[in-house]
N, C-alpha and C positions, 0 to 999 in steps of 0.2 A: 208487482210493482214494475213500472217502466223505467227505462233508462234514458236520460238525455244528456246531450253533450253541446257545449258551445262550439260551433264550427263555422268555416268560412271566414276565418279571420286574418287570412293573408292580404297583402296589400301590394298591388304592382308586382315588382321583381322581389318582394321580401316574403317569404314563405313562414306562416306560423302554423303550428300544429301537424297532426298526421292524419288528416281527414280520411284519406282512402283507407287506411287501417282500421279507424275507429268506426266508420259509418256502418260496416256490416254487423258491428255488435250491438247497436243502440236501437231504441223504439223512436226517439224524437230528436230532431236536429234543430238546435237553436241557431238561426243563420244571421250573421252580421249585416247590417243593412247599410254601411258605409259612413257612418258617424264616428265610430271609435275604431273601425277596421273594415276591410273589403272594398271591393270596387265592383263595377257591372260585370267584368269577366270572371272574377272570383265568385260572385253571386251565381253566375250562370252554371259554372262548373260544379259548385257544391250543390245546387239543385238538381243537377243532372245525376250527381251521385246518390242524393236522396231518393230520386225516382227509381235509379236502378235498383236500390236495395229495400225498395217500399218503405222508407222511414218518413214519418209524420213531420211536416215542415212547420216551424216556428220562427216567428220574426223576433230578433234580438236587437231591439233599438237602445241607444245610448245617448248621452250628451254628446254635442258636437266636439269631440275631443280627440282626435287622431293621434296627437303627439303623447298625451297621457293614457292612451287605450281606454279612454272612458272611465278610468278610476279616479278621476278628480271631481268634486261636487261643483257645481256651478248653480248659481242663483237664476232661476227662470221663473217668469209669472206662470200662471196657470194657463194662460192663452198660448204661451210659448211651449210649455209641456204638451199640452193638446196637439199642437200644429206638428212639433218634432215627432210625435208618436205617430200621426197619421201619415207624414211625409215618409218615414222610413218604412211603415208597413206598406204602403202603396208601391215604393220602389221594389221591395222583394216579390210582393204579391204580382206586380207587372210581369216580371221574369218568370215566375212560377206559372202564370196563366199560359205562357208561352210553351212550356213544357207539358201542358195539359193537367195541371194541379193547382191547388191554392194553398196558401197559408192558413193554418187551422187554429193557432194560438200565438200568443205574444208573451215574450219573456224579457223584461227590462234587464239591461246588462249594467254591471258594476257599480259605480256610484249612483247611478239612477235607481238600480234596484235597492241599494242599501238605504239611499235617502227616502224612498217611498215607504219603506217599512219603519221608518222612525218619525214619520209625518202623516197623519191621518188624512190631512188636506191634499198632500201630494198624492197619497194613495188613492184617494177619492177621484181626483182629477184624472188619473192614469186608467181607473176603471171606467169612467165616464167616456174617455177618448176611445178606449178599445170597444166599449159597448156601442158607441155612436158609429164607430167604422162598419159595423155589421157583419154579414157573411158567417154569422154563427161562431165568431172569434171568441176563443176563451182566453183567460189570462192566467199565467203561470206566476205564482208568488211563493217565496218562501214560507214554509209553515212555522208558526211561531205559538207562543201561549195564547195568542189572542186569534187563533184560526177561526174560532166561531163567530166572532164578531166581523171578521173579514169575509166569511161566508154570508153573513146577513147583509152587510154592505153591498156586497155583489148581487145578492138575490133581488135587492130594491132596484137593481138596474137590469134585471133579467140576464145577468152576466154569470157564465159558469167559471170557477176557479180550478185551476190545477195546482194541489198543494206540493211543494218541493222541498227535499232535503239534500244534504251533502255528506257524502261517504268520507270526503277527505278535510272536513273542517270542524273545528271545534265550536261548541255552542255555550253561550252564557246562561245564567240562570232565567232570562226571560225567553229563551228558545231563539235569540238573535245571534248570528255569526260573531264569533270573536274577531275583531279587526286583525286584518293581516299584519298590522305593525306591532302587535303583541305575540309575545313567546307562546309557542304552542297552538297558534291559530290554525296553522295548516298541518294535516298529518301526511307524512312522507313514506312511512313503513306500509308495505302493500297488505301484510297481515292485519294490521289495525285497521286500514281502509275497508277490507273485506269484512271484517268483524263489525265494524259500524253499519255497514250496508246490510249485512244479515240481522242484526238486532233491530233495525228500522223496520225490515220487511216482515220479522216474525212477531216483534212485540209492540210495533207502532210507536216507538220512541227511542230515545238514548239517554245517556248521562251527559249532564253539563260538564263544563271544564272544571267546576268545583265539586262534582260527585253527586249533584242533585238529578233525580230522575224526571225527565221531560216527556210528557205524553204528546208525541208529535205525528198525527197520522199522515204521513206523506204518501203521495200517489205516484210521484215520479222521483228518481234518484238523480241527481246531476253527477257525472263523471267527467274526468278530463283526459284528453289523449293528445298531450303536446310532446310526449317523448316515448321512446320504447317501452319504459318501465311503466308509464302510465297507461298505455294501451294494454299491456299485460295485466294490468291492475282491473282494468275495464272487463276482459276475458274471464279474469277470475270471479269478479263480482257477478257477472252473467251466470256463470257456472254455479256460483253458490246460491244465487236466487232461484235458479231452476231446480235445484236439489231441495229447496225447502218449499216449493209451490205446492 
């Protein structure tokens, strides 16, 4: 199982995350494209780090919501969704080409990611946008109970999916992330996070917040590196996955 992390989320003089510490530990970097975080210089520096450590590059588009860090839902038409996806992929892909690499997948951020998993129409629109961009781009989406249907939708567009799970988030009975506003939605204990990563890798699933077993065949695991404790957790997860490979 690969490890992915949301990176490049600083903005101007404000620093977010510990990108230099976490980049060597992961396989895939989801790089912010300017709508919820980042700026041209931050994108350039983050891409340089990814190239240095041979990390796969993913675009991390969001709603245009810098103030809310892309965690607030916005009502957008399908045309607007398509255009904002293309715009952000294009921005990152342009800088990537200057580094001699290219964006290989797209992972929507925050509220955009949550909304598309609750609206088949919105998910279909984003799938069509990524497919239309071309260049063999893949789409990373959270794995849920409906992962087979999602694969079928993507196959009709000749689009490859990357199914993603989270080591530090609780899941409901439908295989969806428990909203951050609810108690127990985010795991903070390192041992628990490593244990969830291990069971996902070894058994292809996990237990929901109410104790139900969920078969979730994830291919990539999202980890976070915004403080020293989380970076250590990433290192522990990496070691655990390597030991059970």
